[in-house]
C-alpha positions in Angstrom: 134.4 87.4 34.0 131.8 87.8 31.2 129.0 90.3 31.4 126.6 87.4 31.6 128.3 85.8 34.6 128.6 89.2 36.3 124.9 89.9 36.0 124.0 86.4 37.3 126.4 86.8 40.3 125.0 90.3 41.1 121.4 88.9 40.9 122.3 86.2 43.4 123.9 88.7 45.8 120.8 90.9 45.7 118.5 88.0 46.5 120.7 87.0 49.4 120.7 90.5 50.8 116.9 90.8 50.6 116.4 87.4 52.2 118.7 88.4 55.1 116.9 91.7 55.7 113.6 90.0 55.7 114.7 87.6 58.4 116.0 90.4 60.6 112.7 92.2 60.3 110.8 89.0 61.3 113.0 88.6 64.3 112.4 92.2 65.3 108.7 91.7 65.0 108.9 88.6 67.1 110.7 90.5 69.8 108.0 93.2 70.0 105.3 90.6 70.3 107.1 88.9 73.2 107.4 92.3 75.0 103.7 93.0 74.5 102.8 89.6 75.9 105.1 90.2 78.9 103.4 93.5 79.6 100.0 92.0 79.3 101.0 89.3 81.8 102.3 91.9 84.2 99.1 93.9 84.0 97.1 90.8 84.9 95.7 91.1 88.5 98.1 88.6 89.9 101.5 89.3 91.5 104.6 87.2 90.7 104.3 85.6 94.1 100.6 84.8 93.9 97.6 86.7 95.2 95.1 88.9 93.4 95.8 92.6 93.1 93.0 94.4 95.0 94.2 97.9 94.1 91.2 98.4 91.8 89.1 98.6 95.0 90.8 101.8 96.1 88.5 104.0 94.0 85.4 102.4 95.6 86.0 104.2 98.9 83.8 107.1 97.9 83.4 109.3 101.0 86.5 111.4 100.2 86.1 113.8 103.1 86.4 110.9 105.6 88.5 108.1 104.0 91.5 107.9 101.7 93.4 105.0 100.2 97.1 105.1 99.1 98.2 102.2 96.9 101.8 101.1 97.4 103.8 98.2 95.9 102.8 95.7 98.5 99.9 97.2 100.4 97.0 99.6 100.6 97.0 102.2 103.3 93.5 103.2 104.3 93.1 106.3 106.5 89.6 106.7 107.9 87.8 109.2 110.1 85.0 106.8 110.8 82.2 109.3 110.2 79.1 107.7 108.6 77.7 109.6 105.6 74.2 108.7 106.7 71.9 110.0 109.4 72.1 108.6 112.9 70.7 109.1 116.3 74.2 109.0 117.6 75.4 112.2 116.0 75.2 115.2 118.3 71.9 116.9 117.9 73.4 120.0 116.3 75.0 117.9 113.5 73.2 118.1 110.1 73.3 114.3 110.0 71.5 113.9 113.4 68.2 112.1 113.1 66.2 110.6 116.0 65.6 106.9 115.7 62.4 106.3 113.7 62.0 102.6 113.2 58.5 101.7 114.6 59.2 98.0 114.0 61.8 97.9 116.9 60.1 99.2 120.0 63.0 97.7 122.1 65.4 100.3 120.7 67.5 102.2 123.2 70.4 104.6 122.7 73.7 103.5 124.2 75.5 106.3 126.1 78.0 107.1 123.4 78.1 109.7 120.6 79.9 109.5 117.2 83.3 111.1 117.4 85.9 111.5 114.6 88.6 108.8 114.7 92.1 108.4 113.2 92.1 104.8 111.9 95.0 103.7 109.7 94.9 100.2 108.2 97.8 98.8 106.2 96.5 95.8 104.4 98.1 93.4 101.8 97.7 94.5 98.2 98.0 90.8 97.1 96.0 88.9 99.8 96.6 85.2 100.1 95.3 82.4 102.3 96.9 82.0 105.7 96.3 78.5 107.1 96.7 79.8 110.7 93.4 81.8 110.2 94.2 84.4 112.9 91.2 85.4 115.0 89.7 88.8 114.3 90.4 91.5 117.0 88.0 93.2 119.2 87.6 96.6 117.7 88.0 97.3 114.0 88.7 94.3 111.7 88.0 96.2 108.5 86.8 99.5 106.9 83.7 100.1 104.9 83.7 102.3 101.7 82.2 105.2 103.6 85.0 105.3 106.3 83.1 103.3 109.0 84.8 100.6 111.0 83.7 97.0 110.6 83.6 95.0 113.8 83.3 91.2 114.3 80.3 89.4 115.9 81.5 89.7 119.5 80.3 92.2 122.0 82.4 93.9 124.6 83.2 91.7 127.7 80.1 91.4 129.9 77.7 92.4 127.0 75.5 90.3 124.8 75.7 91.0 121.1 72.1 90.0 120.6 71.1 92.5 123.2 73.3 95.1 121.5 71.2 94.7 118.4 68.6 96.9 120.1 71.1 99.8 120.3 71.8 99.8 116.5 70.5 103.0 114.8 68.3 103.1 111.7 71.3 102.1 109.5 72.4 99.3 111.8 75.4 100.8 113.5 76.3 102.3 116.8 79.4 103.9 118.6 81.6 102.2 121.1 83.0 104.0 124.2 85.4 106.6 122.7 83.0 107.3 119.9 84.0 104.8 117.3 81.0 104.2 115.2 80.9 100.7 113.6 78.9 98.0 111.9 78.5 94.4 113.2 75.9 93.5 110.7 74.6 94.5 107.3 75.2 98.2 106.8 71.8 98.8 105.1 72.7 102.4 104.1 75.4 100.9 101.8 73.4 98.0 100.5 70.4 100.2 99.8 72.4 102.9 98.0 75.1 100.7 96.3 73.2 97.5 95.9 72.8 94.3 97.9 75.5 92.6 95.7 77.9 95.5 95.9 81.5 95.7 97.3 81.1 97.0 100.9 84.6 97.2 102.3 87.9 95.4 103.1 88.9 93.4 106.0 92.4 93.7 107.5 93.6 90.7 105.5 92.9 92.4 102.2 89.9 90.2 101.2 86.8 92.2 100.1 83.4 92.1 101.7 80.3 92.0 99.5 76.6 92.4 100.3 74.2 89.5 100.9 73.3 88.9 97.3 75.2 87.1 94.6 73.9 86.4 91.1 70.4 87.5 92.3 70.5 84.9 95.1 70.4 86.0 98.8 73.1 83.9 100.4 72.9 82.1 103.7 75.6 80.9 106.1 75.4 77.4 104.5 76.6 78.9 101.2 79.9 80.0 102.8 82.9 78.5 104.5 83.9 78.7 108.2 85.3 82.2 107.6 82.1 83.4 106.0 83.4 83.6 102.5 84.1 81.7 99.3 85.9 81.9 96.0 83.7 83.2 93.2 83.8 85.8 90.4 82.6 89.3 91.3 82.1 92.4 89.1 85.5 93.7 90.1 87.2 90.3 89.8 85.7 88.4 86.9 88.3 85.6 87.2 87.3 85.0 90.8 88.7 86.0 94.2 88.1 84.9 97.8 85.7 87.3 99.4 83.4 87.5 102.5 79.7 88.0 102.3 77.2 89.6 104.7 74.4 87.4 105.7 71.2 87.8 107.8 72.3 85.5 110.7 75.3 85.3 113.0 78.2 85.7 112.4 77.0 88.3 109.8 80.3 89.3 108.3 83.1 87.1 109.4 83.2 83.6 111.0 86.1 81.8 112.6 88.9 84.3 111.8 90.7 85.9 108.9 91.0 83.9 105.7 94.3 85.6 104.9 97.2 87.2 106.7 96.0 90.4 108.4 97.9 93.6 108.0 98.4 96.3 110.7 96.1 98.8 112.3 96.7 102.0 114.3 94.0 104.1 115.9 
């Protein structure tokens, strides 16, 4: 082989080698991009079986001495002492949070015979809540937990009682204790809507869907704005892509309507 032919052959081999290395590098870069895309998809707030990840709400339960939230793969476990962080006429008079009822606009107010007592409520709720077409009825007793550890009850009174009559036993922040000392809200918890905002996240029901205050996009909602379960699908500050959620309104049924929108979890107390 002449020197000229040898040089030409060597030049061709070098070009081929460079071209091959470049193709391998491009393939490696493509693989990294796919992995990143996959990770981004995984971090989206939706599970592989559907349902929005509500774990972001765990940090919203702010009253750390009375409520804690553990996030697991499939559920959130909320442990609550059910001790309101606001004043109430239902605390024992030696409690720093005791305050006599002081609302002059409700001369019909009367104390019920119960006092606030620490509870041990544990709710295990779905982390990825989804619609359940059976729409199970909400229970008597706690159907949810507010961000300050307080139980959320439905619109029903105890057997033999009238919920509209019970309104006159609600303290200055619109709660009262049941027999056994479980303090709870049936209607708008004004302590929370005053301190967090009327459009704020207030708590979770047992099916995992969030409860928000009575205002959305600067508009105070009415029952006519909501479905039979007292909610709708809309974006919220925590879920800009939208999620089903309940809203508090000024009229019956206040927080929940004809049952849970989703599949309820479990509760012990």
